[in-house]
N, C-alpha and C positions, 0 to 999 in steps of 0.2 A: 867808558870801559865796555869792550865787546864781550868779555867773558864775565859772567856772574858766577861766583863760586857756589851759590845756592841753586840757581835756576838754569844754569847752563847757557847755551847760546841758541837764539832763534834765527834761522836762516830762511830767506825766501828763495826758493828755486823757481826760475823763470824759463819756460820752454816754448818755442814755436817750431814745429816740426816741418817735414818735407811736404806735407799736405798744405801748409801755409793757410790754415783756416783760422788761426788766431793765436792768442797768448794763454798759456796755462801757468798759473801761479800756485805753488804749494808752500805753505808756511810750516816749518819743521823745527821742533825743539830737540837739540842734542844735549845729553846730560853733561853736567860739569865734569871736567877732567876726563872726558871720553878719550880712549886710546883706540887707534886703528886695530881692527881684528887681523890684519895681515901686513906683511911687508910687500908692497906692490911692485917689487922689482923681480929679479930673477930668482930670489929665494923667498919662500913663504915661512911663516912662523910655525915651526914644527910643534911647539907647545900648544898652539891653538888647535891644531889638527888632533892632538892627543886629547885635549879637553872635550872636543866634540864627540868623542866616543862615549862619554859619560853624561853629557848634558846637551840640550839644545842651547845655542847662543842666545843671550838676551837681545831683545829688540834694540837696534842701534840708535833709535830715534823715536819721537812721537809726532805723528802728523796732526797739526792743530787745525788745518783747514786747507781746502783746495778750491780754486775758482777758475773759470774759463771766460775769456773775453774775446769774442770774435773780431777779426779784422773788419773794418768797413770794406764794402765791396770794391771801391776804387783803389784802396791800398792793397788789398789781396791781389787785385789784377796787376798792380805795379810790381809786387813781389814776385808773382809767377812769371811775369815778363822778363824780370831780371835774372831769374835762375838759369844758369847755363846758357845765357844768351850769346848768340854769335856777335851781336853788336849792341853796345850800350853807351850812352853819354856819360862821361866821367862825372860831370856836374850832377846828373840825376842819381848816380850811385852814391856820391858823397851826401847828397840831400837825403836819400833813403836811409843811410846809416844814422843820421841824426834824428830823422823822423821816427824811426823804429825805437831809438833810445827814449824819445818822449813817450811813445806808446807803452813801452815796457815799464817805464816809471809810473805812468798813470795806472797801469794794471796792478803793480805792487801796492801803490797807495790805496787803491780801491779794495784790494784783498785785506789789507791791514785794517781798514775801517770795518769791513764786513765781519771779520773775526775778532776785532778789538784787541789786536796784538801789534807789537812793533818789532820789526826785524832788526837784528844787530848786524847782519851781513846779507848780501844778495849774491846768488850764483845765477848768472844770466848766460844761457847758451847762445843766444842770438839766432838769426835766421840764416841758414846755409844758402848761399847763392852759388857756390861752386865747391866741389870736393873731388880731389884727384889723389887717391891713395897710392896709385902706382906711379913710378917715375916716368916722366914724359919730357921729350926734347923741347927746349925753348931757348932761342938765341945762343945756340951752341952748347948748352948744358942740359943735363937730365936731372929732374928733381920732382918731388911731390909738392902739392900745394892745396890749400884750403882757404875758404873765406866764409866766416860767419859775421854778418853785419848787424848793427844795433849798438850804438856808441855807449860803452860802459860809463864813460865820464859823465854823460848826460844823466844816466840813471842815478849815479852816485850823487850828483848835484841836486837833483829833484827830490830824491828820497832822504838824503842826508846821512847815508851810511856807506861804507866801502862796498865795492862791487867786484866780484871775480868774474871775468868774461874771457872769451876767446880761448877755450879749453884745448882745442885739438892740435894747434901748431906744435906744442911741446912734445907730443907723442910723435908727430911727423919728424921733428928734429932729432928724436932718439931712434929713428929708423923704423918707426911703426907706420900704420896706415891712417892714424888719427881716429880710428873707429874700429869696433864699437867701444864706447866708454861706459855705458850703462852696466856692463857685467860687474863693475865694482860694487854697485848696489845689489845686484843679483846674488853675489857671493855673500855679502853682509847679511842679507835678509833671508835667503832661501836655502842656504846650505844646511845639511842635516847629517847626523851621525850614522843613520841607517839607510836612508833613501837617497839614491842618485836622482837629481832633478834636472829637467830641461826647462829653462825659463824662456818662454816664447812671447815676444812682443810683436803684435801686428799693427804697426802704424802705417805711414806712407810706404815705408820699407819694412819688411819682416826681418827680424833678427832673433837669434837664440843664444842662450848661454847654457852649456852643459856643465853641471856641477856634480862630479862623482861624490859618493858618500865619503865622509871623513878623510878628504884629501885636501892638501894645501892649495893656495890660489894658483900656483904655477901649473896645476893640472886642469885648470878651467879651459874649456874649448868654447870660443864664442866667435860669431861671424854673422854677416847679413846673408839671408837665404835668397833674396830677390825681392820682387814687388810684394807689398802688403796690400794696402788699400789704393795705392797710387794709380795703377792701371785701371782698377775697377771704377774709381772715382772719375778718371778721365773719360772713359768710354760712356759712363752714365751721363756725365755732363754733355758730352758731344751728341749722344743719341736721344736723350730724354730731357735735356735742359735742367737736370737736377744735380746738385753738388755731390751727392753720394747716393748709393742704393740703400735706403733706410731699412734696416732689419734684414737686408738681403732678399726683399720681396720680389724685385725684378728678376734676380738670378734664379730664384725658386720657380719662376714661371717659364724659364727657358730651358733649352737642351744644350748640353755641353758638346762641343766639337772636339772629340778626343784627338783627332789627327792634328788639329792646330796646336793643342796643348803640347803634344809629343814633339812636334816639329819645333816649336818655340823653345822647348827645354834643351834643344841641341846647341843653343847659342853658347858662346865662350864662357860667359859669367857663370852659368849654372854648372859648367864642367870644372871650374877652378877649384882647387883645394883651399881650405882656410889656412891662414887668416885672409879674409876678403871683406870689402865694404862696398856698398852700392848707394846710389842716389838718383837724382834726375838725369845725371850724365848717362846712366845706363838705361833707365826706365821712364824717361820723360817724353817730351813731344815726339822725337824721332821714333822711339820704340812704339808708342801708341799708334802713330801713323802707319807703321809697318804692320802692327797687329790688326788694325782695322782693314788694311789692304788684304791680308790673308783671310779675314772673315768674309770678304766679298759681299755678296748679297744676302747673307744670313739674316734671319729675323733679329730685330734689335734686342729682344730678350735673350736670344741665344748668344749674342756677342757678350752681354754682361755675364751670363752664366759661364761662358768659356773663360773670360778674364778672371772670374772668381775661382774657377777650377785650376787655372794656372797658378794662382797664389797657393791654393791648398796643396797641389801636387808638388810644387817647388819646395815647400816647407817639408813635406813628408819625405821627398827624395833626399833632401839635405840631412834630415835626421837619420835616415836609413844608411846613407853613404858615409857620413862623417862622424856619427856618434855611435850608432848601434854596431856597425861593422868594425869600428875601432875598439870595441869592447874586448876584454881578454877572451881568448879562445877556449879557456878551461871550463866554460859553462856558467860561470858566475854572472848574474845579471848586473850590469853597471848602472842602468837608468830605470827608474820605476814610475816617475810621474812627469807630466808636463804641466807647468804653471803658466796660464795664459793671461795676457794683458794687452792693452792697446785698443784702438777703435774697432779693429777687426773682431774683437770679442763680442761686439753687439750685432754682428752680421750672422744671423741664424743659418743662412744658406752656406756661408763659408765654413762655419763650425761643423755643420753636418757633413760637408765634403771632406773636411780635415779628419773627422772621426772615421769616416769610411776609408780614407787613405791609410790611416794608422791602425786599422782594426786588428791586424795581425801582429802588431808590435808589442802588445801587452802593456802599453803605457796608459796610466790613469790620467784623465784630463781634469785639471782643477783650475781655479781662477784666483787671481792675486787678491781679490777681496777676502778670500778665506784666510789670508795671512795678515789682514788688517791694512792692506794697501789698495785703495780704490784704483781701478785700472786707469782712469783718466789722469790720476795724479803721478803715475810712476816716473815718467821721464823728468818732470819738474822736481820731484823728490830726489832723483838721482843727481841732478846738478846742484841741488842744495847740499847734498852729501859731498860732492866733489869740491864745492867751494869751501866747505868746512875743512876738508883735508888740506886744501891749498893754503888756507889761512894759517894752519898749523904746520906748514912747510913739509907736508908728507906726500909722497907719490900716490897717485890714485889711478894710474892706468894699470892694466893687467897685460904684461908683455906677451903672454901666451895667446891673448885674444887679439891684440893689435899688431903683433909681429915686431914690436919695439925691442931694441937690444938691451934696454934697461928700464927700470921704473923712472917716471918723470913726475915732477910737481907740475900740475896742469894750470893753465890760465894766467891772466894778467890782472893786477889789482888796480882799480881806480878809487881815489879817495875823494870825499866830498869837500 
């Protein structure tokens, strides 16, 4: 029995992001007979919106524990080499799919032992190797495509419970971009009757969710703003041989080249209107090589500082252009707070730059920990929630965020 009438359901969310640094597992308990707080299609639950005027919604889950398991160096290298690769051996990609399934299963089993709980269901995002949210021509047809690798059947067999995986294709099939999907969690957890919130996650890619006060889900605005830690990490590894700029200390010792930041922000992605999604296809190897070329003979610290400023300014510009300027013109403030999560929240230099860029916006900066959600756990929790919704055959994309024509039940289920 997956559903216990007394204790609800425990779902393990498994996430490995665009930085490809490892596996994040969150164990989440959902209450018995939990119902979705919204209809995730073109219509939202008006009754829920009315209820929000008088009370804050109950927490939709309880986080039982979260753990991170780094990829071994040689596996991380193989994953990074496979992402958006111009050439790859089919056999190697097939083997990587099954290998990652074993790694995900091992991570879930380790987390269960650590927190002494047993999951009833697993939601496994997989490792994105390619994501194309815009139609592109191939063999005489134009269509979108995505690929998250990590075999769900292997995870199900090793752990012994059903696994929901491969979440993004259903949204693509419904006319969406397959991303972002985390706004479903953002709306569940951070919506408020009085305060409009911008939920900002700075992972490899930075993305945000604008949630106006006491408005239904079809009013949510969500999209990727551009690079989060991805470019910072890449130039730090290239120039200093370190996987990332710990605490932002390297950036803090450098000087920003404003001209390079301004020039880079003229690129097409930054000018696009939402909905939009990004990944290594936009900000991977080729982008970093061009960025380094523009920096020329700049001091290494200055290059890292400039990459950090690019992330901060692209986020601030996106907020200014697509959220604040879209607010009603009659003077009523639509957004009041930014809730920050993701690895970028640990980069003091980045946060200082972001605060400076947003100084005139009047937005209060808060952190997801204040709401009971540790920043490292957020994306894994999101896919636990999406898996729970899929198990109950409920849509969990937000069409206003992904551009889909309708709500879609996301993912595919593998049984042990």
